[in-house]
Every structure is written in structure tokens, then in C-alpha cells.
C-alpha positions in Angstrom: -0.1 0.1 -0.3 2.8 2.5 0.8 3.7 4.3 3.6 1.7 7.4 2.9 -1.4 5.5 2.2 -4.6 6.0 4.1 -4.6 2.0 4.9 -2.1 0.6 7.3 -2.1 -3.0 9.2 -4.4 -5.4 8.5 -4.2 -9.4 8.2 -4.7 -12.3 5.9 -5.2 -16.1 6.6 -6.2 -19.1 5.0 -7.9 -22.0 6.8 -8.9 -25.7 5.5 -12.3 -26.5 5.0 -13.1 -30.3 6.1 -16.0 -32.5 5.5 -16.5 -35.5 7.2 -18.0 -38.9 5.5 -18.1 -42.4 6.9 -15.9 -41.2 9.7 -13.3 -39.8 7.8 -12.0 -36.1 7.5 -11.5 -34.9 3.9 -10.4 -31.5 2.7 -13.1 -29.6 0.7 -11.0 -26.5 0.3 -10.2 -23.6 1.9 -11.6 -20.5 3.6 -9.7 -17.2 3.6 -10.1 -14.0 5.9 -8.9 -10.6 5.4 -9.0 -7.4 7.2 -7.5 -4.2 6.2 -7.4 -0.7 8.4 -8.1 2.3 6.8 -8.6 6.1 8.2 -9.8 8.5 5.9 -11.6 11.9 5.8 -14.4 12.5 3.3 -12.1 14.3 1.1 -9.7 11.1 0.8 -12.8 8.9 0.0 -11.3 8.3 -3.8 -8.1 7.0 -2.5 -10.2 4.6 -0.4 -12.2 3.8 -3.6 -9.1 3.1 -5.7 -7.4 0.9 -2.9 -10.9 -1.3 -2.7 -10.9 -1.6 -6.4 -7.5 -2.6 -6.8 -8.2 -5.6 -4.3 -11.4 -6.2 -5.9 -9.4 -6.6 -9.3 -7.0 -9.0 -7.9 -9.9 -11.3 -6.3 -11.5 -11.3 -9.7 -8.4 -13.0 -11.0 -9.6 -15.9 -9.1 -12.6 -17.5 -9.8 -13.1 -18.9 -6.4 -12.6 -15.9 -4.3 -15.5 -13.6 -3.3 -14.8 -10.2 -2.7 -16.8 -9.1 0.6 -17.8 -5.5 0.8 -15.9 -3.6 3.8 -17.8 -2.2 6.7 -17.1 1.5 7.2 -17.6 3.4 10.5 -18.1 7.2 10.8 -16.1 8.2 13.8 -14.9 11.5 15.3 -11.2 11.6 16.2 -9.7 12.2 19.7 -8.6 15.6 19.2 -11.7 16.8 18.0 -13.6 15.3 21.0 -11.1 17.3 23.0 -11.6 20.5 21.3 -15.7 20.0 22.0 -14.9 19.0 25.8 -12.7 22.3 26.0 -15.4 24.5 24.3 -18.3 22.9 26.6 -16.3 23.7 29.8 -15.6 27.2 28.7 -19.2 27.7 28.0 -19.9 26.4 31.4 -17.5 29.0 33.1 -19.0 31.9 31.0 -22.5 31.0 32.4 -21.2 30.8 35.8 -19.7 34.4 35.7 -22.8 35.4 33.8 -25.1 34.1 36.6 -22.6 36.1 39.2 -23.2 39.4 37.6 -27.0 38.5 37.5 -27.0 37.7 41.6 -25.0 41.1 41.9 -27.8 43.0 40.3 -30.4 41.2 41.8 -28.9 41.2 45.5 -27.2 45.0 45.1 -23.7 43.2 46.5 -20.8 41.9 44.7 -21.2 38.5 44.0 -18.1 36.3 42.3 -17.4 32.6 41.3 -15.5 31.3 44.7 -15.3 28.0 43.6 -16.1 25.7 40.4 -16.0 22.2 40.0 -16.5 20.6 36.7 -17.7 17.1 36.2 -16.5 14.7 33.8 -18.3 15.3 30.4 -20.9 13.0 29.7 -21.3 11.9 26.3 -24.8 10.1 25.2 -23.5 8.3 22.0 -25.5 7.1 19.4 -24.4 3.5 17.9 -21.8 4.0 15.0 -23.3 4.1 11.8 -22.0 1.0 9.6 -22.4 0.2 6.0 -23.6 -3.7 6.3 -21.0 -6.3 4.7 -22.1 -7.9 1.6 -20.8 -10.3 -0.7 -19.8 -9.1 -3.8 -18.9 -12.0 -6.6 -15.6 -10.6 -7.7 -15.9 -12.2 -10.7 -18.5 -11.1 -12.2 -18.6 -7.7 -13.8 -22.2 -6.5 -13.2 -21.6 -6.8 -9.4 -18.6 -5.0 -9.4 -17.6 -2.5 -6.8 -17.7 1.4 -8.2 -17.7 3.6 -5.1 -18.3 2.7 -1.4 -21.3 5.2 0.0 -20.1 6.9 3.2 -22.4 6.5 6.3 -23.6 9.8 7.7 -23.4 10.6 11.3 -26.0 10.2 14.0 -26.3 13.1 16.1 -24.8 12.7 19.6 -25.2 15.0 22.3 -22.5 15.8 24.8 -23.4 17.6 28.4 -21.2 19.5 30.7 -22.0 19.8 34.6 -20.4 21.3 37.2 -21.2 22.9 40.6 -20.6 26.5 41.4 -20.3 28.2 44.6 -20.9 31.8 44.3 -19.8 34.3 47.0 -21.8 37.8 47.7 -20.5 40.6 49.4 
């Protein structure tokens, strides 16, 4: 695949298939499994399609191989999640400061945030969207893979909570 490829790692194995007749084990064929780990953005989808098409072309050369359409999961990277968490914490702090001003106005005293304890941010996750894997006969031109559809993300909600102690004098 190359060092700069969007796909890295993965595995491949071949296992014999056995049948039993009159108590005797006979090899019937082989079963293969492969996995490929790819991470790509929407903009890199064309590169992903090209890799899948290369694999499909190789599988098409052997009439005994079937090409399974891979599953794709839409995920948000850890850096983006951390940025969202930081933004939620900042909004919570701004809300606390705003409430201190409101309490000052209401009580006609100087109110400030004395202490704030932020709770861990809770994420209510929707199940990841997956494309269902389906077998694609590699030798059948009519069923060839042209382009994989990317899954759409289901909305998820993150919630920031905290305890604030105000001091008014």
C-alpha cells in the first residue's frame, strides 16, 4: 500500500475446510479471511475507492474468491472530541460568570465565583453508523464495486455539568 497510504496494517489468513464422510475427514477446500485498517476523511474517499478496486481486481482473477464489501464506521477523532470538551467547559465557565453578574444585580452586592468543580463530560452516544457487509462476487462484472457510500453520522449529545459556589458581599 505504501507508507503514505490511508490503509495500514490488517491481516490475511487461509484455513482448510473439512468434510466428514463415513468417519473420515476429507479436505473440501479453503476459507480465507482478510482485514485492512483504513482511516480516511471525506476528501480522501477517492483514494479509498481506488484501494478497494485494486483488491477487487486481484480477487476477480481467481474464480474461487469472493470479495466482501468492507464495513465503514464514521468516527470523530480524539483531538476533535477534546476540542468539543474544552468548548463545553468554557461555555459552562461563561455561564457561571454571567450568573454571578445576575446575582450581583439582584442582591445589590458584589457576587463572584468562589469555586467551580467541573464534572466529567458525559456523552450520550448514538450507535456508530455502519455500512452492512455484503458479498460481492469478484468475477461478476455486473456486481463490481464502483464506489462505497460513506455513512452519515447520527447526532450525539455531550453534556457538561459542574458545581459552582458563589460568594456575595
